[in-house]
C-alpha positions as CSV (number, residue, x, y, z in Angstrom):
1,M,14.1,30.4,44.7
2,R,14.2,27.6,41.3
3,L,12.2,25.2,42.9
4,V,10.1,27.2,44.1
5,A,9.4,28.8,40.7
6,A,9.5,25.1,39.3
7,A,7.1,23.3,41.4
8,T,4.7,26.8,40.4
9,A,4.9,25.9,36.9
10,F,4.6,22.5,37.3
11,M,1.4,23.1,39.3
12,L,-0.5,25.6,37.1
13,I,0.7,23.2,33.8
14,V,-1.2,20.0,35.7
15,G,-4.2,22.1,36.5
16,A,-3.9,23.8,33.2
17,A,-4.0,20.7,31.9
18,A,-6.7,19.6,34.0
19,V,-8.6,22.4,33.4
20,A,-8.5,21.0,29.9
21,L,-9.7,18.2,29.8
22,F,-12.7,18.6,32.2
23,W,-14.0,21.5,29.7
24,R,-13.5,19.1,26.8
25,A,-15.3,15.9,28.4
26,W,-18.0,18.4,29.8
27,S,-18.5,20.2,26.0
28,A,-18.8,16.4,24.6
29,S,-21.7,15.4,27.1
30,P,-24.6,15.2,25.2
31,E,-27.1,17.5,27.7
32,H,-24.4,20.0,27.0
33,E,-24.3,20.5,23.3
34,A,-24.7,23.6,21.6
35,Q,-28.0,25.2,22.1
36,P,-30.2,27.0,19.4
37,S,-29.4,30.7,20.2
38,S,-33.0,32.2,19.1
39,P,-36.4,30.3,20.3
40,P,-38.5,28.2,17.7
41,I,-40.7,30.5,16.4
42,A,-43.8,28.4,16.2
43,A,-44.2,26.2,18.6
44,A,-45.8,22.5,17.3
45,P,-48.7,21.8,19.3
46,A,-48.5,19.9,22.2
47,Q,-48.9,16.0,20.5
48,P,-49.8,13.1,23.5
49,V,-47.3,11.4,24.5
50,A,-47.6,7.6,23.1
51,A,-46.5,5.3,26.2
52,P,-43.4,3.5,25.6
53,A,-44.2,0.1,24.5
54,A,-43.4,-3.4,26.8
55,P,-40.2,-4.7,27.5
56,I,-38.7,-6.9,25.8
57,A,-37.8,-9.9,27.5
58,A,-34.6,-11.0,28.7
59,P,-33.7,-13.8,26.4
60,P,-33.7,-17.2,28.7
61,R,-29.9,-17.0,30.7
62,R,-28.1,-18.9,28.5
63,D,-25.3,-20.3,31.6
64,A,-27.9,-21.9,33.6
65,P,-28.0,-25.6,32.0
66,A,-31.1,-27.4,30.4
67,A,-33.2,-29.7,32.1
68,P,-31.6,-33.3,31.6
69,S,-33.6,-35.9,28.9
70,E,-35.0,-38.0,30.8
71,T,-32.9,-40.8,28.9
72,A,-30.1,-39.0,30.4
73,L,-31.9,-39.1,33.5
74,M,-32.3,-42.5,33.7
75,A,-28.9,-43.2,32.8
76,T,-27.6,-40.9,35.9
77,L,-29.8,-43.2,38.0
78,R,-29.5,-46.2,36.8
79,E,-25.1,-45.5,37.1
80,I,-24.9,-43.9,40.9
81,G,-27.0,-46.7,41.4
82,G,-26.4,-47.1,45.9
83,T,-23.6,-45.2,46.1
84,A,-25.8,-41.9,46.2
85,P,-28.8,-42.9,47.6
86,L,-30.1,-38.8,48.5
87,R,-28.5,-37.8,45.1
88,S,-30.7,-41.0,44.1
89,I,-33.9,-39.8,45.8
90,E,-33.9,-36.0,44.9
91,L,-33.2,-37.2,40.9
92,A,-35.6,-39.9,41.1
93,R,-38.2,-37.5,42.5
94,E,-37.6,-35.2,39.6
95,G,-38.0,-37.4,36.9
96,Q,-40.9,-37.9,38.6
97,R,-42.5,-34.4,38.6
98,R,-41.3,-34.0,34.9
99,F,-42.1,-37.4,33.1
100,P,-45.6,-38.8,35.9
101,N,-46.8,-40.8,33.2
102,S,-43.6,-42.3,31.1
103,A,-42.8,-46.3,31.0
104,D,-39.8,-45.8,33.3
105,A,-41.6,-43.8,36.1
106,P,-42.1,-46.7,38.3
107,E,-38.4,-47.6,37.7
108,R,-38.1,-44.0,39.2
109,A,-40.4,-44.8,41.9
110,F,-38.2,-48.4,42.6
111,I,-35.1,-46.3,42.7
112,V,-36.5,-43.8,45.4
113,V,-37.4,-47.0,47.9
114,Q,-34.5,-48.6,47.4
115,S,-32.5,-45.7,48.0
116,L,-34.9,-44.6,51.4
117,V,-33.9,-48.5,52.7
118,N,-30.0,-47.5,51.8
119,L,-30.6,-44.4,54.1
120,R,-32.3,-46.7,56.6
121,R,-35.1,-44.7,56.5
122,F,-37.6,-48.1,56.3
123,H,-41.2,-46.3,57.3
124,E,-41.3,-43.9,54.6
125,A,-39.7,-46.3,52.4
126,R,-42.4,-48.8,53.4
127,D,-44.8,-45.6,53.0
128,E,-43.4,-45.0,48.9
129,A,-44.1,-48.7,48.1
130,R,-47.5,-48.9,49.1
131,E,-48.1,-45.8,46.5
132,M,-45.9,-47.3,44.2
133,V,-47.9,-51.1,44.1
134,R,-51.3,-48.7,44.2
135,K,-50.1,-47.1,41.1
136,Y,-48.7,-49.2,39.2
137,P,-50.3,-52.7,40.4
138,D,-49.2,-54.8,37.8
139,N,-45.5,-53.8,37.3
140,Q,-42.7,-55.6,38.0
141,F,-40.7,-53.1,39.8
142,A,-43.9,-52.9,42.0
143,L,-44.1,-56.6,42.5
144,D,-40.7,-56.9,43.6
145,A,-41.4,-53.5,46.1
146,Q,-43.9,-55.3,47.6
147,R,-42.1,-58.5,48.3
148,H,-39.7,-56.9,49.8
149,L,-41.1,-54.0,51.8
150,L,-44.4,-54.8,52.1
151,V,-44.7,-58.8,52.9
152,Y,-41.8,-58.9,54.8
153,P,-40.9,-55.2,55.9
154,L,-37.4,-54.8,56.5
155,D,-37.9,-52.3,60.1
156,Q,-39.6,-56.0,61.3
157,P,-37.7,-58.7,62.4
158,S,-37.5,-61.7,60.0
159,R,-39.5,-65.7,59.8
160,E,-37.0,-66.7,61.1
161,E,-35.5,-64.8,64.0
162,M,-39.1,-65.0,65.2
163,Q,-39.8,-68.9,64.9
164,Q,-36.4,-68.7,67.3
165,R,-37.9,-66.3,69.5
166,D,-41.3,-68.5,69.5
167,Q,-39.5,-71.8,70.3
């Protein structure tokens, strides 16, 4: 009997505490603040409500890495060289998009050509080399690409192999 009475008393105390906490939270919320008991004597004339101002643009995200400068991009390209041809192509093309008329543009185009050759994608390399020679006709990188890819295409047998075959 005592146990039942103690359990009932405990439940009543817990319930009362819960009701008190709920009442306190509810009465403190802004929509349930005390309202005036009588309506205002004279209502103000209705005024048109101004449209809300355009939202302010969110500041740029700080967690997105900034695009590297051309100098940093070229340093990375020269550092990775032929060890990562897919990454080289990606970085070089990004550089060509961002800095199309810079002094380093012919070198980036040559890196694309070299990387395609390293991937054994000779036809794509040849097409890139043709475009490179068209864009930068007097540049040393373009002349190198022309000599190595267009005069003696890599997907064709060498001169020596052709001479041996003809004999």
